[in-house]
C-alpha positions in Angstrom: 0.0 0.0 0.0 1.2 3.5 -0.9 -0.1 6.9 -0.1 0.6 10.6 0.4 2.6 12.0 3.3 -0.6 13.5 4.7 -2.3 10.1 4.7 0.7 8.5 6.3 0.7 11.1 9.0 -3.0 10.7 9.8 -2.6 7.0 10.1 0.6 7.3 12.1 -1.1 9.6 14.6 -4.0 7.2 15.0 -1.5 4.4 15.7 0.3 6.6 18.2 -2.8 6.9 20.2 -3.1 3.1 20.3 0.6 2.8 21.3 0.1 5.3 24.2 -3.0 3.4 25.4 -0.9 0.2 25.4 1.8 2.0 27.5 -0.8 3.2 30.0 -2.3 -0.3 30.4 1.2 -1.6 30.9 1.8 1.0 33.6 -1.4 -0.1 35.3 -0.3 -3.8 35.3 3.0 -2.7 36.7 1.2 -0.9 39.5 -0.9 -4.0 40.3 2.3 -6.1 40.3 4.0 -3.8 42.8 1.0 -4.3 45.1 1.4 -8.1 45.3 2.8 -9.4 48.7 6.3 -10.4 49.4 6.8 -14.1 50.5 9.2 -14.7 53.4 11.8 -17.4 52.7 12.5 -19.4 55.9 14.0 -22.5 54.3 17.8 -22.7 54.3 19.2 -23.2 50.8 22.8 -24.0 50.0 24.7 -23.4 46.7 28.2 -24.0 45.4 29.9 -20.9 43.9 33.3 -19.9 42.7 33.9 -18.6 46.3 32.8 -21.8 47.9 29.6 -23.0 49.7 27.1 -20.2 49.9 23.6 -19.5 51.4 20.9 -17.6 49.6 21.9 -14.6 51.6 25.4 -15.0 50.4 24.2 -14.7 46.8 23.1 -11.1 47.5 26.8 -10.3 47.7 26.2 -7.5 50.2 23.3 -5.9 48.3 19.7 -5.7 49.3 18.2 -7.2 46.2 18.9 -10.4 44.2 17.7 -11.4 40.7 18.1 -15.1 40.0 18.0 -16.3 36.4 17.1 -20.0 36.4 19.4 -21.1 33.7 18.5 -24.5 32.1 21.6 -26.5 32.7 20.7 -29.9 34.2 23.0 -32.1 36.1 23.2 -34.5 33.1 23.6 -31.8 30.5 27.0 -31.3 28.8 26.2 -27.8 27.7 23.8 -25.0 28.6 20.4 -24.5 26.9 21.0 -22.5 23.7 18.0 -20.2 24.5 19.2 -19.5 28.0 22.7 -19.0 26.6 21.4 -16.3 24.3 19.7 -14.5 27.1 22.8 -14.8 29.3 25.0 -13.4 26.6 23.6 -9.9 27.6 24.1 -10.2 31.3 27.7 -8.9 31.5 26.5 -5.8 29.7 24.1 -4.7 32.4 25.1 -6.6 35.6 27.4 -3.8 36.6 24.5 -1.2 36.2 22.2 -3.4 38.4 25.0 -3.7 41.0 25.2 0.1 41.1 21.5 0.1 41.9 21.9 -2.3 44.8 20.9 -5.3 42.8 22.9 -8.5 42.3 22.1 -10.6 39.2 23.1 -14.3 39.4 22.4 -17.4 37.4 21.5 -20.6 39.2 21.5 -24.1 37.6 21.3 -27.7 38.7 24.6 -28.8 37.0 27.7 -29.3 39.1 29.8 -26.2 39.6 32.7 -27.5 37.5 30.4 -27.9 34.5 29.1 -24.4 35.0 32.5 -22.9 35.3 33.8 -24.7 32.2 30.8 -23.5 30.1 31.2 -20.0 31.5 34.8 -19.9 30.4 33.8 -21.3 26.9 31.2 -18.5 26.5 33.5 -15.7 28.0 31.0 -14.7 30.7 31.9 -13.1 34.1 28.5 -12.8 35.8 28.0 -14.9 39.0 26.7 -18.5 38.5 25.8 -20.9 41.3 25.1 -24.6 41.4 22.0 -25.7 43.3 22.8 -29.4 42.8 21.7 -31.6 45.7 19.3 -29.0 47.2 15.7 -28.2 46.9 16.0 -24.7 45.5 15.2 -25.5 41.9 12.4 -27.8 42.8 10.8 -25.5 45.3 10.7 -22.7 42.7 9.3 -25.0 40.1 12.1 -24.8 37.6 13.2 -28.4 38.0 11.1 -31.5 38.2 12.0 -35.1 39.1 11.8 -38.0 36.7 9.0 -39.4 38.8 7.0 -36.1 38.5 7.6 -36.2 34.8 6.3 -39.7 34.4 3.2 -38.9 36.5 2.5 -35.7 34.7 2.7 -33.7 38.0 4.2 -30.6 36.4 3.4 -27.0 37.5 4.2 -24.0 35.3 2.6 -20.6 35.2 1.0 -21.3 38.6 -1.0 -24.1 37.2 -0.5 -27.7 36.1 -0.2 -28.8 32.5 -0.4 -26.8 29.2 3.2 -26.2 28.7 5.2 -27.1 25.6 8.0 -28.7 27.7 5.4 -31.2 29.0 3.7 -32.1 25.7 3.9 -35.2 23.6 5.0 -35.8 21.0 8.2 -33.9 21.5 8.3 -30.6 19.5 11.2 -30.6 17.0 13.0 -27.5 18.6 12.9 -29.2 22.0 14.6 -32.3 20.5 17.2 -30.2 18.8 17.9 -28.2 22.0 18.3 -31.4 23.9 20.8 -32.7 21.5 22.7 -29.3 21.7 22.8 -29.9 25.5 24.2 -33.4 25.0 21.2 -35.1 26.5 17.9 -36.7 25.6 14.6 -34.7 25.3 13.1 -36.2 28.4 16.0 -35.2 30.5 16.2 -31.8 28.9 12.5 -31.1 29.7 13.0 -31.7 33.4 14.5 -28.2 33.6 12.6 -24.9 33.1 13.7 -21.3 32.4 12.6 -18.4 34.6 13.6 -15.6 36.8 13.0 -14.9 40.5 13.5 -11.8 42.6 14.5 -11.6 46.3 15.0 -8.8 48.8 17.0 -8.9 52.0 15.6 -6.7 54.8 16.6 -6.8 58.4 18.4 -10.1 57.8 15.3 -11.8 56.4 15.0 -12.9 52.8 11.7 -12.3 50.9 10.7 -13.7 47.6 8.9 -11.4 45.2 7.0 -13.8 42.9 5.6 -11.6 40.2 8.4 -11.7 37.7 7.0 -11.8 34.2 8.2 -13.5 31.1 5.9 -13.1 28.1 6.6 -15.8 25.5 4.8 -15.3 22.1 4.1 -17.7 19.3 6.9 -16.1 17.3 9.4 -17.0 20.1 10.1 -13.5 21.3 10.6 -13.2 25.1 10.3 -10.3 27.4 11.2 -10.8 31.1 10.8 -7.9 33.5 10.7 -6.9 37.2 8.7 -4.1 38.7 9.5 -2.8 42.1 6.9 -3.8 44.7 6.2 -1.9 47.9 6.7 -3.8 51.2 3.6 -5.9 51.8 2.1 -8.9 53.5 4.1 -12.1 53.6 3.4 -15.8 53.4 5.4 -18.6 54.9 6.4 -20.6 51.8 8.2 -19.7 48.6 6.3 -19.7 45.3 7.3 -20.7 41.8 9.3 -18.8 39.2 6.8 -16.6 37.3 7.3 -17.7 33.7 4.9 -17.8 30.8 4.8 -20.6 28.3 4.7 -20.1 24.6 1.4 -20.3 22.7 3.0 -22.6 20.2 4.9 -25.8 20.9 7.1 -25.1 17.8 8.2 -21.8 19.4 9.4 -23.1 22.8 12.9 -22.0 23.7 13.7 -20.8 20.2 13.5 -17.0 20.2 15.2 -15.1 17.4 15.3 -11.8 19.3 15.1 -11.8 23.1 14.6 -8.6 25.1 15.2 -8.7 28.9 13.7 -5.7 30.6 14.7 -5.1 34.2 13.0 -2.0 35.7 15.6 -0.8 38.3 15.2 2.1 40.6 17.3 5.3 40.6 17.3 4.9 44.4 19.1 2.5 46.6 16.4 -0.3 46.7 14.4 -1.5 43.8 12.2 -3.8 45.8 11.6 -1.3 48.6 9.9 1.0 46.1 12.1 4.0 46.6 12.8 6.3 43.7 11.7 6.3 40.1 11.8 3.1 38.0 14.3 2.9 35.2 14.7 0.3 32.6 17.8 -1.7 31.5 17.3 -3.4 28.2 19.5 -5.9 26.5 18.6 -7.1 23.0 20.2 -10.4 21.9 20.1 -12.2 18.5 19.9 -16.0 18.7 21.2 -16.4 15.2 24.4 -14.5 16.1 24.8 -16.6 19.2 24.3 -19.9 17.5 26.6 -19.0 14.6 29.3 -17.3 16.5 29.4 -18.9 19.9 28.3 -22.6 19.6 
């Protein structure tokens, strides 16, 4: 379709109104997300890190907030998930900015620390990466399931059971390919899930802030984000990682462009709701990653 400059301008202004409306509705969702309660974490979790054995508090590295990226790298994998690797390719670019806003970003995976460190060297990454092998952390936050759960179909994702491409049969072709890239079979590959969780440390107590969002579309694009909540009511048990499945089984874990959006405060504490929100964006191209890094 072609037209005059005047016709284009009229149509563009109409579209602009729709874009502004979408922005306002997104702001309203962010406000509602900030009003959700924190969840007190009373369970003691242990991790293996480059600095030795660590608690969940240790992962904060002296800061008051912690973002954990649940990187799909199972104990039986020989390499990390390609999609997670694409996302992680951008971490080093903004991890320092988050640190300057009192936020530590760390990846956590089930694989033994030695495997994680070897893969980290291979990819040229420097961000913190901890192993949760042998503990309940991944299972409590619904990013890992046991073989027994898999056989029984007892799989929870997006706060409900079933309906996720990683649990479907027959196995989608991209899932089988990604499993092969990780040096394992599809069933083993599908026992790990991607996601992100946010925590805050206040007065020596760790709270989980569940409403991280990851909006997966049928085209495979992914947007993950955090909005700063106010301090609210707490509950005694941790919740699952807030991740959203694709609407197409063919799109699972195969984004061509991934945008991670972390809304960080200009003030000292993102999760305490002080200061104005800012966004840190990292855009990563899967084709570049697969061609140049793997």
